[in-house]
C-alpha positions in Angstrom: 237.2 14.3 189.3 236.2 17.6 191.0 233.4 19.4 189.7 233.9 23.4 189.8 231.0 25.3 189.3 232.0 28.9 187.3 229.7 32.0 187.1 232.3 33.9 185.9 236.1 34.3 184.1 236.5 30.9 184.0 234.1 30.5 181.7 236.3 32.2 178.8 238.0 30.0 176.8 241.2 32.1 177.0 241.0 31.8 180.9 240.6 28.0 180.4 243.8 27.8 178.4 246.4 29.9 180.0 245.3 28.3 183.5 244.2 24.4 182.4 246.0 24.1 179.1 242.8 23.5 177.4 239.4 24.5 177.0 236.7 22.7 179.3 233.4 21.6 178.5 230.7 21.8 181.3 227.0 21.9 181.7 224.5 24.8 182.9 223.9 24.9 186.4 222.8 27.3 189.0 224.1 27.8 192.8 220.9 29.0 195.1 220.7 31.3 197.8 224.0 33.5 196.4 223.7 36.7 194.3 226.4 38.5 191.9 228.2 41.6 192.8 231.5 43.2 191.0 235.0 42.8 192.3 237.5 45.2 191.1 240.7 43.5 190.5 244.1 44.9 190.6 246.4 41.6 190.4 248.5 42.3 186.9 248.6 38.7 186.3 245.1 38.1 186.6 244.0 41.0 185.0 246.3 40.0 181.6 244.9 36.5 181.8 241.2 37.8 182.3 241.7 41.1 180.0 238.7 42.8 182.4 239.5 45.0 185.7 236.2 44.0 187.1 235.4 39.9 188.1 232.0 39.1 189.6 231.9 37.3 192.7 229.4 36.0 194.7 228.3 36.8 198.3 225.6 34.4 200.5 222.2 35.8 200.5 220.5 32.9 202.6 217.5 33.4 200.3 217.1 30.0 198.4 215.3 31.9 195.7 218.4 33.7 194.7 220.2 32.3 192.3 223.5 32.4 190.2 223.7 30.8 186.8 226.5 29.3 185.3 228.6 25.9 184.4 230.1 23.2 186.2 232.9 21.7 185.0 234.3 18.0 185.5 238.3 19.2 186.1 241.4 17.1 187.5 243.0 17.8 190.6 245.9 19.8 189.5 243.3 21.7 187.5 242.0 22.7 190.7 245.3 23.7 192.2 245.4 26.1 189.1 242.4 27.7 189.9 243.5 28.4 193.0 246.1 30.2 191.9 244.4 31.6 189.4 242.1 33.5 191.9 242.8 36.4 193.8 242.5 36.6 197.6 239.3 38.1 197.4 238.0 34.8 196.9 237.2 31.6 199.1 236.6 27.9 197.7 234.1 25.9 199.1 231.8 22.7 198.3 228.3 23.7 197.9 225.1 22.0 196.9 224.2 23.3 193.1 220.3 23.7 191.9 220.7 20.5 190.2 221.8 18.2 193.3 225.1 17.5 192.4 227.8 19.2 194.9 230.9 21.4 193.0 233.7 24.0 194.3 232.7 27.4 194.1 234.8 30.7 194.5 232.9 33.0 196.9 233.5 36.3 198.6 236.2 35.6 201.2 234.3 38.0 203.3 231.8 35.8 204.1 
């Protein structure tokens, strides 16, 4: 099963239920070498689900001392596809090493 690292709205139980039909359980972890920025969201469907006009987005800093805290979730392949559909085009999914040593899918800035 894929691992998905979330630092933002995918940790919200309402967003999880809307996208996956269930609440996810996960464990704390961190993403080294990245920092959080805020992104204005204009997609009406995403706005309706999250209820937030600005979502966090991570950008690579190249400094391993920088860390983004979040949660690693074990999800199904179908749920990973659903997460792709939820994220707006500003995000790009990549497989990255976590502070724990595990590798997880992470939505990072598509501008990188």
